[in-house]
Residue frames as a rotation matrix with the C-alpha (Angstrom) as fourth column:
UNK 1
0.788 0.606 0.108 -9.54
0.469 -0.477 -0.743 -28.00
-0.399 0.637 -0.660 34.26
UNK 2
0.367 -0.739 -0.565 -6.05
-0.515 -0.667 0.538 -26.55
-0.775 0.094 -0.625 33.88
UNK 3
-0.473 -0.543 0.693 -5.14
0.217 0.691 0.689 -29.49
-0.854 0.477 -0.209 31.66
UNK 4
0.188 0.636 0.748 -7.96
0.936 0.114 -0.332 -28.68
-0.296 0.763 -0.574 29.21
UNK 5
0.876 0.140 -0.461 -7.20
0.089 -0.987 -0.131 -24.96
-0.474 0.074 -0.878 29.33
UNK 6
-0.055 -0.989 -0.140 -3.60
-0.208 -0.126 0.970 -25.60
-0.977 0.083 -0.199 28.33
UNK 7
-0.705 -0.223 0.673 -4.70
0.494 0.527 0.692 -27.20
-0.509 0.820 -0.262 25.03
UNK 8
0.478 0.873 -0.100 -7.34
0.569 -0.394 -0.722 -24.62
-0.670 0.288 -0.685 24.16
UNK 9
-0.148 -0.536 0.831 -6.30
0.970 -0.241 0.018 -22.99
0.191 0.809 0.556 20.86
UNK 10
-0.756 -0.278 -0.592 -5.60
0.470 -0.861 -0.196 -19.29
-0.455 -0.427 0.781 21.07
UNK 11
-0.889 0.403 0.217 -8.24
-0.057 -0.567 0.822 -18.31
0.454 0.718 0.527 18.49
UNK 12
-0.046 0.895 -0.444 -10.99
0.745 0.327 0.581 -19.35
0.665 -0.304 -0.682 20.89
UNK 13
0.021 -0.023 -1.000 -9.89
0.909 -0.415 0.029 -16.56
-0.416 -0.909 0.012 23.22
UNK 14
-0.883 -0.369 0.289 -9.81
0.464 -0.779 0.422 -13.78
0.069 0.507 0.859 20.62
UNK 15
-0.086 0.849 -0.522 -12.30
0.482 -0.423 -0.767 -10.96
-0.872 -0.317 -0.373 20.96
UNK 16
0.668 0.439 0.601 -13.83
0.734 -0.254 -0.630 -8.88
-0.124 0.862 -0.492 18.20
UNK 17
0.890 -0.361 -0.279 -11.45
-0.329 -0.932 0.154 -6.01
-0.316 -0.045 -0.948 18.98
UNK 18
-0.030 -0.940 0.339 -8.42
-0.175 0.339 0.924 -8.27
-0.984 -0.031 -0.175 18.43
UNK 19
-0.030 0.089 0.996 -9.71
0.838 0.546 -0.023 -9.40
-0.546 0.833 -0.090 15.05
UNK 20
0.887 0.400 0.230 -10.56
0.461 -0.748 -0.478 -5.85
-0.019 0.530 -0.848 13.95
UNK 21
0.612 -0.743 -0.271 -7.14
-0.460 -0.613 0.642 -4.62
-0.643 -0.268 -0.717 15.03
UNK 22
-0.251 -0.710 0.658 -5.43
0.210 0.624 0.753 -7.38
-0.945 0.328 -0.007 13.04
UNK 23
0.269 0.421 0.866 -7.54
0.933 0.110 -0.343 -6.62
-0.240 0.900 -0.363 9.95
UNK 24
0.981 0.059 -0.185 -6.80
0.038 -0.992 -0.118 -2.90
-0.191 0.108 -0.976 10.30
UNK 25
0.212 -0.976 -0.046 -3.06
-0.399 -0.129 0.908 -3.61
-0.892 -0.174 -0.417 10.54
UNK 26
-0.247 -0.257 0.934 -3.22
0.636 0.685 0.356 -5.86
-0.731 0.682 -0.006 7.46
UNK 27
0.687 0.562 0.460 -5.06
0.720 -0.444 -0.533 -3.15
-0.095 0.698 -0.710 5.53
UNK 28
0.814 -0.462 -0.351 -2.43
-0.357 -0.876 0.325 -0.55
-0.458 -0.140 -0.878 6.45
UNK 29
-0.146 -0.929 0.340 0.43
-0.179 0.363 0.915 -2.88
-0.973 0.072 -0.219 5.50
UNK 30
0.015 0.230 0.973 -1.30
0.855 0.502 -0.132 -3.81
-0.518 0.834 -0.189 2.25
UNK 31
0.933 0.356 0.054 -1.77
0.340 -0.823 -0.455 -0.16
-0.118 0.443 -0.889 1.38
UNK 32
0.486 -0.833 -0.265 1.86
-0.537 -0.524 0.662 0.62
-0.690 -0.179 -0.701 2.09
UNK 33
-0.304 -0.580 0.756 3.00
0.251 0.716 0.651 -2.33
-0.919 0.388 -0.072 0.00
UNK 34
0.405 0.558 0.724 0.70
0.860 0.036 -0.509 -1.29
-0.310 0.829 -0.465 -2.83
UNK 35
0.981 -0.026 -0.195 2.03
-0.064 -0.980 -0.188 2.28
-0.186 0.197 -0.963 -2.78
UNK 36
0.279 -0.960 0.011 5.67
-0.484 -0.131 0.865 1.22
-0.829 -0.247 -0.502 -2.48
UNK 37
-0.038 -0.305 0.951 5.65
0.528 0.802 0.279 -1.18
-0.849 0.513 0.130 -5.43
UNK 38
-0.787 -0.337 -0.518 4.99
-0.155 -0.704 0.693 1.65
-0.598 0.625 0.502 -7.88
UNK 39
-0.517 0.673 0.529 1.61
0.850 0.474 0.229 0.51
-0.097 0.568 -0.817 -9.14
UNK 40
0.596 0.695 -0.402 0.28
0.659 -0.710 -0.249 3.95
-0.458 -0.117 -0.881 -8.37
UNK 41
-0.304 -0.671 0.676 1.52
0.918 -0.395 0.021 6.46
0.253 0.628 0.736 -10.92
UNK 42
0.448 0.374 -0.812 1.65
0.609 -0.793 -0.029 10.00
-0.654 -0.482 -0.583 -9.61
UNK 43
0.143 -0.389 0.910 2.23
0.895 -0.342 -0.287 12.91
0.423 0.855 0.299 -11.94
UNK 44
-0.463 -0.443 -0.768 2.69
0.826 -0.531 -0.192 15.55
-0.323 -0.723 0.611 -9.22
UNK 45
0.037 0.609 -0.792 -0.05
0.221 -0.778 -0.588 17.85
-0.975 -0.153 -0.163 -10.48
UNK 46
-0.739 -0.294 -0.605 0.89
-0.507 -0.348 0.789 17.75
-0.443 0.890 0.108 -14.16
UNK 47
0.251 0.876 -0.411 -1.47
-0.947 0.134 -0.293 16.51
-0.202 0.463 0.863 -16.84
UNK 48
0.706 0.113 0.699 -1.72
-0.116 0.992 -0.043 12.99
-0.698 -0.051 0.714 -18.19
UNK 49
0.917 -0.396 0.056 0.83
0.109 0.113 -0.988 13.82
0.384 0.911 0.146 -20.90
UNK 50
0.179 -0.875 0.450 3.65
-0.861 -0.360 -0.358 13.89
0.475 -0.323 -0.818 -18.33
UNK 51
0.615 -0.126 -0.779 5.64
0.333 0.936 0.112 11.01
0.715 -0.328 0.618 -16.81
UNK 52
0.379 -0.475 0.794 7.11
-0.806 -0.592 0.031 11.61
0.455 -0.652 -0.607 -13.35
UNK 53
0.504 -0.313 -0.805 9.59
0.394 0.913 -0.109 9.44
0.769 -0.262 0.584 -11.49
UNK 54
0.903 -0.252 0.349 11.23
-0.429 -0.460 0.777 9.71
-0.036 -0.851 -0.523 -8.10
UNK 55
0.341 -0.849 -0.405 15.01
-0.382 0.268 -0.884 9.26
0.859 0.456 -0.233 -8.31
UNK 56
0.229 -0.224 -0.947 15.22
0.716 0.698 0.008 8.28
0.660 -0.680 0.320 -4.64
UNK 57
-0.178 -0.248 -0.952 16.44
0.831 -0.556 -0.010 11.57
-0.527 -0.793 0.304 -3.21
UNK 58
-0.928 -0.131 -0.350 15.34
-0.012 -0.926 0.378 15.06
-0.374 0.355 0.857 -4.03
UNK 59
-0.121 0.926 -0.359 12.32
-0.647 -0.347 -0.679 16.19
-0.753 0.150 0.641 -6.00
UNK 60
0.269 0.283 0.920 10.64
0.430 0.820 -0.378 14.02
-0.862 0.497 0.099 -8.63
UNK 61
-0.764 -0.515 -0.389 11.78
-0.195 -0.390 0.900 14.31
-0.615 0.763 0.197 -12.24
UNK 62
0.280 0.931 0.235 8.99
0.196 0.184 -0.963 14.90
-0.940 0.316 -0.131 -14.78
UNK 63
-0.864 -0.499 -0.069 9.32
-0.022 -0.100 0.995 14.47
-0.503 0.861 0.076 -18.53
UNK 64
0.049 0.901 -0.431 6.63
-0.697 -0.278 -0.661 15.43
-0.715 0.333 0.614 -21.03
UNK 65
0.046 0.054 0.998 5.56
0.443 0.894 -0.068 12.62
-0.895 0.445 0.017 -23.35
UNK 66
-0.891 -0.409 -0.195 6.41
0.009 -0.446 0.895 13.28
-0.453 0.796 0.401 -26.98
UNK 67
0.198 0.961 -0.191 3.57
-0.239 -0.141 -0.961 14.46
-0.951 0.236 0.202 -29.16
UNK 68
-0.386 -0.267 0.883 3.16
0.708 0.528 0.469 12.99
-0.591 0.806 -0.015 -32.59
UNK 69
-0.769 0.100 -0.631 2.79
-0.353 -0.889 0.290 15.53
-0.532 0.446 0.719 -35.40
UNK 70
0.303 0.940 0.156 -0.51
-0.251 0.236 -0.939 15.38
-0.919 0.245 0.308 -37.32
UNK 71
-0.726 -0.563 0.395 -0.27
0.184 0.395 0.900 13.56
-0.663 0.726 -0.184 -40.63
């Protein structure tokens, strides 16, 4: 029986807790990747008429979007 056990694929021995742990880890890594790529725009509490960027060190830099004068 040891011969057959040696060739048993590993996924036959996985339990539900192993699969849930792997899915949880993938969700965490996906969330970190999503946040790190800059798809999420944060304006640090300012309104939607502000653009904020993080220069890498220090506080974020926020610039107000220009307003167009009424015509």
